[in-house]
C-alpha positions in Angstrom: 244.0 59.3 106.3 245.2 61.7 109.0 245.7 65.4 108.2 249.2 66.6 107.8 250.5 69.0 110.4 250.8 72.7 109.4 254.4 73.6 108.4 256.1 75.7 111.1 258.4 78.7 110.5 262.0 77.8 110.5 264.1 79.2 113.3 267.1 81.2 112.3 270.3 79.2 112.4 272.1 81.8 114.3 270.9 84.5 116.7 274.4 86.0 116.9 273.3 89.5 115.8 270.7 89.8 118.5 273.2 88.5 121.0 275.7 91.2 119.9 273.0 93.9 120.2 272.2 92.7 123.7 275.9 92.8 124.6 276.3 96.3 123.2 273.2 97.5 125.1 274.8 96.2 128.3 278.1 97.9 127.6 276.5 101.2 126.8 274.4 101.1 130.0 277.6 100.2 132.0 279.6 103.1 130.5 276.7 105.6 131.0 276.4 104.5 134.6 280.1 104.9 135.1 280.0 108.3 133.5 277.2 109.4 135.8 278.9 108.1 138.9 279.9 110.7 141.5 283.3 109.0 141.5 283.9 109.4 137.8 287.1 111.2 137.0 287.5 113.3 133.9 290.1 111.5 131.8 293.0 113.4 130.2 293.3 113.0 126.5 296.0 110.5 125.7 297.6 112.5 122.8 298.5 115.6 124.9 302.3 115.1 124.1 301.7 114.9 120.4 299.7 118.2 120.4 302.4 119.9 122.5 305.0 118.9 119.9 302.8 120.3 117.1 302.8 123.6 118.9 306.6 123.9 118.6 307.5 125.5 115.3 311.2 126.3 116.0 313.8 124.5 118.0 316.7 126.6 119.3 319.9 124.6 119.6 
């Protein structure tokens, strides 16, 4: 009688987590490269208008 083959480890059904990690790494690298670029422009905060309105305490009519 022949010997039975050794059982192999099961491969994970989904490697989605590692794929996502790889994608995130790529995005972080891309953003860092863009930040360090000599052409990078300092972006203005988007909520400037809201902060200006908060500074107004009295409205004269």
